[in-house]
TORFIBA-723249 format. One line per 10 residues: for each residue x, y, z of N, C-alpha, C. Coordinates in steps of 0.05 Angstrom, whole numbers. Each point is the difference from the previous one (the first is absolute). Layout:
X/Y/Z/X/Y/Z/X/Y/Z  ...
This chain:
2284/1512/3008/6/29/5/25/8/-16  -2/21/-15/22/10/-16/13/24/14  26/1/-2/15/22/10/13/14/-23  -5/26/-4/11/15/-23/17/22/11  24/2/-12/19/21/8/0/21/-23  -5/25/7/0/21/-20/24/19/5  17/1/-20/23/18/2/-7/28/-8  10/20/13/-6/28/-8/9/5/-29  -16/16/-14/7/7/-28/28/12/-2  7/15/21/27/13/0/22/-20/-4
-3/-24/12/21/-20/-3/2/-9/-29  -22/-4/-13/0/-8/-28/13/22/-18  -7/25/6/12/22/-15/30/0/3  9/-3/25/29/0/5/14/-23/-15  -12/-24/0/12/-23/-14/0/4/-30  -22/10/-11/-1/5/-29/20/21/-8  2/22/15/19/21/-6/29/-10/2  6/-16/21/26/-11/3/8/-19/-23  -19/-17/-8/5/-18/-22/4/15/-26  -16/20/-6/2/15/-24/26/15/-2
9/12/22/24/16/0/26/-18/-1  -3/-25/5/23/-18/-4/6/-2/-30  -22/1/-16/3/-2/-29/6/27/-12  -11/21/12/3/28/-11/3/19/23  26/5/9/4/16/24/-11/29/-3  -1/10/-24/-10/28/-4/-30/1/-5  -14/-21/5/-29/-1/-5/-14/22/16  -19/14/-13/-16/20/13/-27/-13/7  -9/3/24/-25/-12/9/-19/22/9  -25/-2/-8/-21/18/10/-20/-15/17
-3/9/25/-17/-15/19/-28/13/2  -7/17/-19/-26/12/-3/-10/14/25  16/19/9/-7/19/21/-4/-12/28  9/-25/4/-3/-12/27/23/8/18  21/13/-11/23/7/16/19/-23/4  22/5/14/19/-21/5/23/0/-19  19/-20/5/25/0/-15/-3/-8/-29  -22/-10/-9/-4/-8/-27/-14/21/-17  -5/23/12/-13/21/-15/21/19/-12  12/-8/-22/21/16/-13/-11/26/-13
-26/0/-7/-13/24/-10/-30/-3/4  -14/23/-3/-29/-1/4/-14/6/-26  -26/-8/0/-14/1/-26/-28/13/3  -1/26/-1/-27/13/-2/-15/-11/-24  -24/-10/4/-15/-12/-21/-22/18/-11  0/3/-26/-19/17/-15/0/29/11  23/10/8/2/27/8/29/10/-2  2/26/-2/27/13/1/0/18/25  21/-3/17/1/16/24/0/30/-7  -10/16/19/-1/29/-4/27/13/0
20/-13/13/26/12/3/21/-22/1  26/7/-3/21/-21/2/-2/-14/27  7/-26/0/0/-16/24/29/-5/10  3/-5/25/27/-3/11/9/-29/0  -11/-16/-17/8/-28/-4/-4/-8/-29  11/-22/-8/-1/-9/-28/-29/-9/-5  -11/8/-23/-28/-6/-6/-5/-3/-30  -23/-12/-6/-8/-6/-27/-30/2/-2  -10/17/-17/-29/1/-4/-9/-22/-19  -20/-15/8/-10/-22/-17/-26/10/-12
-1/4/-26/-23/11/-13/-8/-18/-24  -25/1/-7/-9/-15/-23/-3/18/-24  6/-11/-24/-4/15/-24/-30/4/-6  -16/-21/7/-28/2/-3/-14/5/26  -23/-13/5/-14/5/25/4/-22/21  11/-23/-8/4/-22/19/25/-15/-7  9/-18/18/25/-14/-3/-2/-22/-21  -21/-15/-2/-3/-22/-19/-12/10/-26  0/-17/-20/-11/7/-26/-30/4/2  -9/21/-14/-28/7/0/-7/8/-29
-17/-15/-13/-8/8/-28/-12/28/0  9/16/-20/-10/27/-3/7/17/25  22/-5/13/9/16/22/6/28/-10  -2/19/18/6/28/-6/28/6/9  18/6/-19/28/5/6/6/29/4  18/6/18/9/27/3/13/10/-26  -3/25/-6/12/11/-24/31/0/2  13/1/-22/30/1/0/9/25/15  -13/22/-3/7/24/14/-3/-4/30  -21/-12/9/-4/-4/29/21/-19/11
7/-21/-16/21/-19/9/27/13/2  7/17/-19/26/14/1/0/19/24  -22/14/4/-1/18/23/1/-15/27  -11/-24/1/2/-17/24/30/-6/5  13/-9/-21/29/-6/2/16/24/10  -5/23/-11/14/24/8/-5/7/29  -25/-2/8/-7/6/28/13/-19/20  1/-25/-8/12/-20/18/30/5/2  13/3/-23/29/2/0/9/26/13  -15/22/-4/8/26/12/-1/-2/31
-15/-19/11/-1/-3/29/18/-23/10  16/-10/-18/20/-20/8/-9/-29/-1  -23/-5/-13/-10/-27/0/5/-15/-26  -8/-25/0/1/-16/-24/-29/-6/-8  -5/-4/-26/-27/-6/-10/-2/-29/-9  -18/-15/12/-7/-26/-10/-27/3/-15  0/-5/-25/-24/3/-17/-11/-27/-9  -23/-7/10/-12/-26/-5/-16/-1/-26  3/-22/-15/-17/-5/-23/-10/-29/2  -26/-4/-1/-11/-27/1/0/-13/-27
14/-23/-3/1/-13/-27/-27/-13/-7  -5/-3/-26/-24/-12/-10/0/-30/6  -22/-14/-3/-1/-29/5/20/-16/-17  7/11/-24/20/-14/-17/29/7/7  3/16/21/27/7/9/12/25/-13  -14/10/-20/10/25/-13/-9/24/15  15/22/-2/-9/25/12/-20/14/-18  -20/13/12/-21/13/-15/12/21/-19  -10/3/-25/11/19/-19/1/28/11  -19/9/15/0/27/11/24/4/18
6/-20/17/23/3/18/26/1/-16  2/-15/-21/24/1/-17/3/27/-13  -22/12/-8/1/26/-12/9/21/21  -10/-3/24/9/19/22/30/-3/5  10/-25/1/28/-5/6/17/12/-23  -9/-3/-25/15/11/-22/2/31/2  -22/12/7/0/30/2/16/9/24  -1/-14/22/17/6/23/30/-3/-8  6/-21/-15/27/-4/-9/10/22/-18  -18/10/-17/7/23/-18/8/24/17
-16/6/21/7/23/17/26/-5/15  4/-24/10/24/-7/15/25/1/-18  -3/-6/-26/22/1/-18/13/28/-1  -16/21/6/10/27/0/7/9/28  -16/-8/20/2/12/26/9/-18/23  10/-24/-7/6/-19/21/21/9/20  18/18/-8/21/8/19/-12/16/24  -24/10/-4/-13/14/23/-15/-19/18  0/-26/-7/-14/-20/15/19/-21/12  16/-13/-17/17/-22/8/23/11/18
4/-13/22/23/6/17/-2/27/14  -23/12/1/-3/27/12/-7/-3/30  2/22/13/-6/2/29/-18/24/5  -10/1/24/-16/23/8/17/25/3  -9/22/-11/13/26/3/-11/13/26  11/22/8/-9/14/24/-29/10/-3  -9/3/-25/-27/7/-6/-11/-22/-19  -25/-8/4/-11/-20/-18/-19/13/-20  -12/23/7/-19/13/-18/6/29/-2  -11/13/-21/2/28/-4/-27/9/-11
-19/4/17/-28/5/-9/-13/-26/-9  -21/2/-15/-15/-23/-9/13/-14/-24  17/15/-15/8/-9/-26/28/-14/0  17/5/20/28/-9/-2/6/-20/23  14/-21/-7/12/-19/19/30/-1/-4  15/-4/22/29/0/-2/11/-28/6  22/-7/-14/17/-22/7/29/10/-2  19/-16/11/28/8/-3/17/-25/-5  23/5/-12/20/-21/-4/27/14/1  15/-5/21/26/14/3/-4/30/2
13/15/-16/-2/29/0/-22/10/-18  -15/-18/-13/-21/8/-19/-27/-1/14  -16/20/-5/-28/1/9/-18/0/-24  -21/-16/1/-19/-1/-22/-27/12/8  -9/20/-15/-26/11/4/-19/-12/-20  -19/-16/9/-17/-15/-18/-28/14/0  -7/10/-23/-25/15/-2/-22/-18/-10  -22/-1/16/-22/-18/-7/-17/11/-22  0/26/-3/-14/13/-22/20/16/-17  -5/2/-25/18/15/-18/2/29/9
24/10/6/3/27/9/-9/20/-22  -10/22/9/-7/21/-20/25/13/-9  -1/25/-7/24/14/-11/23/0/20  -6/1/26/20/1/20/-7/-18/24  20/-15/9/-3/-17/23/16/12/23  -14/4/23/13/11/24/4/-21/21  25/-4/8/7/-19/21/8/15/25  -13/-6/22/5/15/25/21/-13/18  5/-26/-4/17/-15/19/30/3/-5  10/-2/-25/29/0/-4/13/27/8
24/-2/11/15/24/7/25/0/-18  5/23/-13/23/2/-18/22/16/14  23/-14/5/22/13/13/26/-3/-16  -1/-15/-22/24/-5/-16/-9/-5/-29  19/-7/-16/-6/-5/-28/-21/-23/-3  -21/5/-14/-22/-18/-3/-6/-5/-29  -7/-25/-7/-9/-5/-27/-28/-13/2  -17/6/-19/-27/-10/-1/-6/-10/-28  -11/-24/-2/-8/-12/-26/-26/-14/3  -14/-3/-23/-25/-15/-1/6/-27/-12
-5/-21/15/5/-27/-10/-16/-5/-26  14/-9/-20/-12/-4/-26/-3/25/-17  7/23/11/-1/25/-14/25/4/-18  -4/14/-22/23/4/-18/7/30/-2  -15/17/14/6/28/-1/12/10/27  15/21/-2/12/11/24/-21/11/19  4/-4/26/-19/10/19/9/27/10  -18/20/-1/6/26/11/-13/3/27  15/9/19/-11/2/27/14/23/15  -12/7/23/12/21/17/-7/-6/29
17/11/17/-5/-3/29/-8/28/10  -24/3/9/-11/26/6/-17/-1/25  5/17/19/-16/1/25/-1/-27/14  23/-14/-1/2/-26/14/-14/-22/-14  -7/3/-26/-15/-20/-14/14/-5/-27  -1/-26/-8/10/-7/-27/-22/2/-20  4/16/-20/-21/4/-20/10/-10/-27  -14/-20/-11/9/-14/-24/-19/6/-23  12/8/-23/-17/4/-24/-4/-27/-13  -25/-7/-4/-6/-25/-13/6/3/-30
18/-17/-11/6/3/-28/-23/-8/-18  0/11/-24/-21/-7/-20/5/-28/-12  -20/-11/-10/3/-25/-15/5/-25/16  -7/1/26/4/-24/17/-24/-19/-4  6/-25/-6/-21/-19/-5/-16/-5/25  -25/-7/-4/-18/-6/22/9/-24/16  1/2/26/7/-23/17/-20/0/24  2/-22/15/-17/-2/23/11/15/24  26/6/-1/14/16/20/26/10/-12  10/22/10/24/13/-12/21/3/22
25/-7/-7/21/-1/20/22/20/-6  5/18/19/22/19/-2/22/-9/18  24/-2/-10/23/-9/15/16/25/9  4/3/26/14/22/11/26/-10/13  22/10/-10/26/-9/11/13/24/14  7/-4/25/14/21/15/-17/16/19  -26/-6/1/-17/16/19/2/-12/28  -9/15/19/-1/-9/28/-28/-1/10
């Protein structure tokens, strides 16, 4: 007759976490939505929450249709991936973007192309993404998402504005400056009927999203 003793999984988690933090005290652990002291953040998988969450979170999304490598997989477009990033960050989250490596260990050429194009957009607009926080408003209609950093608010347009862009959320009570990231021409704008109305300058190169930086608004 055999006697087997089974220790609760919680004890193993506690021991592993304790051992790991002896080597790295600032280690961040995710306990995959089971709750408890080891759940430093939560991970919505293959989805973006509808609104900001009151805890630290990270959306886990695939660039293609599945987590592992799949020959001839269908990848999300660069535009869709950038819009995913914007939607996650505007709600205060982090984006984990998965790419399944090929059997030879290399990343699929399509995924590398997507990363290059995302990098090109970030080279111009990264200040509206890195180190930002949720503003009091996250959206302004279907086309605009907001982020903030210090006293700066970023209005990120998912579609190229027409001749005039109207922002309903910002309140102008003091000296304000507005600029288009990557733009080389002066931005003309006015505050009218409680709305910020921005003239889209001519000659702006096509992008997947356009970022206006507003300094001094409330």
